[in-house]
N, C-alpha and C positions, 0 to 999 in steps of 0.2 A: 527364510530370513531369521536370523538369531534374534529372539525378542528383546535380549538385553541391548543388542546394538541398535535394534530399532527405535528402543526407547531414547537412547543416547542420540541418535539423529534427530529425534523430535526436539531434545534438549537443545541441540545446537541451532535449529531453526528458532526457537524461542529466543535463545541468546542474540541471534543475529537479529531479530526483530526488535529486541531491546536496544542494541547498538544503533540500529537506523532510526528508530524513534528518537533517542538521545541526540543524535546528529542533526535531525531536523530541528529539535527544540534549540540547540545552541546557535543553529543558523538562524533562526528567527529572533532569538535573543539579541544578535549582534547586527541584524538587518539594518543596513543604512547607516552604521556607526564604524569608526576606525578599527575597533576590535575585530571586525569581520576579516581583516587582512592578516589576522593571525593564523588564517587557516579555517575559521569557522564557516566561511562561505561554501566551503565544499559539502557541508550539510545538506545543501539543496539537492544533492545526488542520493540522499536517503530513500527517496521516493523509488528511485531506480533500483535500489536493493529490495524493496518492498514488493515491486512488481515481479523480480525474479523468484522471489520467495513465493509469491502468491502463485506463479504459473506452476511451480512445484507442487505446492499443497493442494491446489484444486485439481490438478490431474491426479494426484494421489486419492483425493476425495471421491472424484466422480468414478474411480476404479473400484471403490468400496461400497457404494450405495446401491439399492436395487433397483433404482429407477430415477429419472430425470426429476421427477416430483419430490422425491426424497432429497434429492440433490438441492432443489429449490428451497425446500422447508428447512433443511440444515443450515444453508446460507442465511435465510431470513432469520432463524433464531440466533444465529451466531453473531449478526450484524446490526439488525435493526433496533432491538431494545437499547443496546449500549449507544447506537447512533442518535436515537431519539432522546436519550438522555443527556447526551452531550450538546446537542443542538437546542434543546430546552434550556440548559444551564446558561450556554452562551447568550440565547436570546433574552433571558430575564436579567442577565448582566447588562446587556446593551440598554435594555430599557430602564434600568436602574442608572446606568451613567448618563444617559440622555436626559433623565428627570432632574438629576443633581445639577448638570451641565446647561439645562435648559436648551437642549438641542433636539432635534428629531431623531426617532427611532425606526428601525425596521418594522415594516407593518405585518400584521398577522398572516397576511398572504404569503409575503416572503417567507416567514417561519414555517408555514403550512407547506409551501413548494419545497423548501429545503428538507422537510421531514421525508420527502419522497427519495432523495438522493439524485432525482432526475430534473432538478430544478432548472437546469440550462435549458430544456425543452419547454418550459413554461415561460422563457424569456425572464428568468428571475436570477438575480446574483447570488453567488455563494453568500451565506451569512458570516462564515469564516473561511480564510485562505485554503486549508487544508482539504476542505470538502471536494474540490474539484478532483481528487484522486478516486473518490468513491464512484464517480459516474465511469470513470474508466475501468474500474473493478467490475462494476455491474455489466458493463457492456461485454467484458471477457467472460463473465459468468454465463451470460445470454448465450455467447457463441458456443462455449463448451456445452451447455445444456441442449442446444439444437444439435450439435453433433452427436450428441448421446441419444437423444430421441430418435433421430433417424438412423441409429446404428452405425455411425462413421467414425466413433472413436479410434478403431484400430488405423484409420487413415489420418489421424490428427497431425502427424509429422509432414506427409507429403502436402496435405491441405494448408497446414500452417506455413510450410516453405513457399507454397504457390502464393499465399496471402503477402508473405514478407517480399516475395518478387514483385507482385503488383505495387506494393507500397513503395518499393524502390523506384519503379517506373514512374508511379504517380508523382513522386517527390522530385525527380527530374524533370519530368514534363510540366510540373507547376513552376519550376524555376527557370525554365527555358522557353515554354511555350504557352503554357495555359495557366496564368496565375489564378483564374477563377476556381481552380481546383483545391484552392485554400478552404473553400466552403466545406469540402467533403472532410478535410481534416477538422474543421471546426465543428461539424455535427456529428462526427464519428471520431472523437479523440483517442480511441483505443489504437487507431491507425499507426500513430506516433510511438506508442509505446509497446506495441504487440511483439516486436522482436525480443524485447525483455521477458514477457510472459512465456513466449515460445521457448526461450533459453531455459526457463525454469523446468518446462516439461521435458526438454532434452536431458537436463541433469537429472531428472527423476528416472528417465529411461537409462541413463549410463548407470545409476546407482541400482536399478531394480529390474531393467528390462532387457539390456543388452545381452544378446545371446552369440557367443563365440567371437572370434577375432575380427570376422568380416563386417559385422554391424557396428562396432565400436568407431572404426575410422570414418564410417559414415556419420555417426552422430556427432563426432568432434568436427567434421566439416560442416555439417549443418550448423553447428554452434559458432562456428567461425563466420557463417553467413549472417546470422543473428546479430553477432558482435558487430561486423561491419555495417549492418542496416542501422543498428542503434546509433552507431556513430555518424552515419549519413544523415540521421533524422534529428541530431543534436540541435539544429538551428530552425526546427520546423514543428512548432507545437508544445514543446517541453518547456520548462522552467529554467533550466540550467543555462541556457543562452543568454538570460538577463543578468546572470550573477557571477558566473566564471567563463574562462576561455575555453576553446577547444582542447588545448592541451591539458588543462586541468580536468576536463570532463573526461579525457582519454585515460588519464591516470587512475581516477577513481572506477571507471568501468573495468579497466584492466584488473585492479584490485578486487572488485566484486566477483569477476569470473574466476580469479585465481582461488579466491575464498571458497567458491562453491565446487571447484575442482578438488580442492582439499577436502571439502565436505563429503563428496561421493567416494572418496577414497579413505573415508574414516580418519582423517588427519586434522580435524578442526575441533578436537575436544578441548583444546587450551582456551576457547572462548567461553566456555560453560563454567560459570561460577554463581554464587547467590546473588550477586549484584546484577549480572545480565540476565539471569533467569527470572528475578523479580521484575526487571524492566521489561522483559518480553511478556511477562505475565499481563502487565497492564499497559502494554504498548498501543493498543487499539484506543482506549479513552484518552491515554496520554497524547497521542497524536493528533486526536480530533479536538481536544479543548486547549492545547498549549499556545496557540498564537494570540487570539483575542484577549484572553484573560491575563496572560503574562505582559504582552506589549501595551495594551491599553489600560490596564487595571492594577496588577500587582507591582510590577517594576516601576513605573511612574509614581505610584502611591508611596511606595517605599522611599523613593529618591526625595519626593516632595515634602512628605510628611514626617518621615522618620529619619531624614538626614543621611540615608545610606548613600555610599558610592554606587557606581553601576554595577560591579562584580558582585559586591554583598547583596545587591537587590536582585541580582540574577540567582544568586544562591537561594535567597528568600522565596523568589518566583518558583524556583525548581522545587523546594520543599512543599510549597502549596500545590504545585502541579502533581507531584508524587502523591500527596495525601488525597487529593481529589480524585485521581485516576484509581488509586488503591480503594478508595470508597465505592465509585462506580463499579469496579471490577467486582467487588465482594458483594455488594447489594443488588446490583442490577445484572452485569454481564454473566456471571456464573450462574445465579439460581434462575434467571429468565431463559437463558440459553438451555439448560437442563429442563426446565418446566415445559417450554414451548416443545422441544423434541419430544418429550414424553407424552405430551398431549396429541401431538400429532401422529405420534407413532401408534398411540391407541385408537385414534379416530380413523386413521388411514391404512392401518395394518401393516406398517413397516416392519421388515425384520431387523432385528438387532444385529448391528455390526461391531467389530472391535474399535475401540476408542482410536481416533487419530489426532491430527494436529488441529 
């Protein structure tokens, strides 16, 4: 693969991350307000784009590491320090707001459980709305790690398609015969979103792994199955059903798949610019901190105490979020990711690999 093109592809993924994060921010800014009718409610599907990107990136990553342990270490170093910083910031703000307003605040146990990303299994609510996606991501990582551990990564597509098929059967059975199956979706939320992750894997194969004319039709057929499954699961476990109708979700999903088709054919360079790359760079902390801080703190504060209108308050909140996210990226995300990977590499003897996404 041409190194220059490889780097450009990574830049396109960063740009897409930034766009997805920003769409989610404006979805939350306008949540429950008439401004949502201007199209901002479609930002609820930003997580769907994130999941497709994640499928692509994680499959690429697992093919670069020397072991499942290295994969786990890399994911830990990449996610947890930033996540801990964002959860801690939100928790401290919640305590401050509760103290000022003389209201109750989340307990330390709730905070500690949220620091694991697996708070659902402790019977604890998410401290902030976006955290639910981290459990979905972690379950996907675990599944990929298990496949790699048992040497089955070369079968990821047939295994993945079988899982999608079982998901479709389960969804139909739940709707018509066995409503109790909803508990399976609740306790393993990856089920609802797995077709999107598998789509990302298929897009990776289309870009890097398809050999000959015979394989590409199969990959596009598999992609169509995943697309259909994602539509079928629209009203079962995802968030979109609560904010947009099926037609709107269909249009967004078509757009995301078309964007990725352009991406795998090296036709998506137009989304890459300084703004989208900056947003992509800070997209993880931006996504994690944007809801509570903006909706419960910055926007109402600017409107009440500074006399701002709604949209000026939103722009002020966006500026605050961008500054905080950039600070977390600079002081936590980048250095801790590098230091932890270096430390684990030294302790566990991992081989150095080319830098990825």
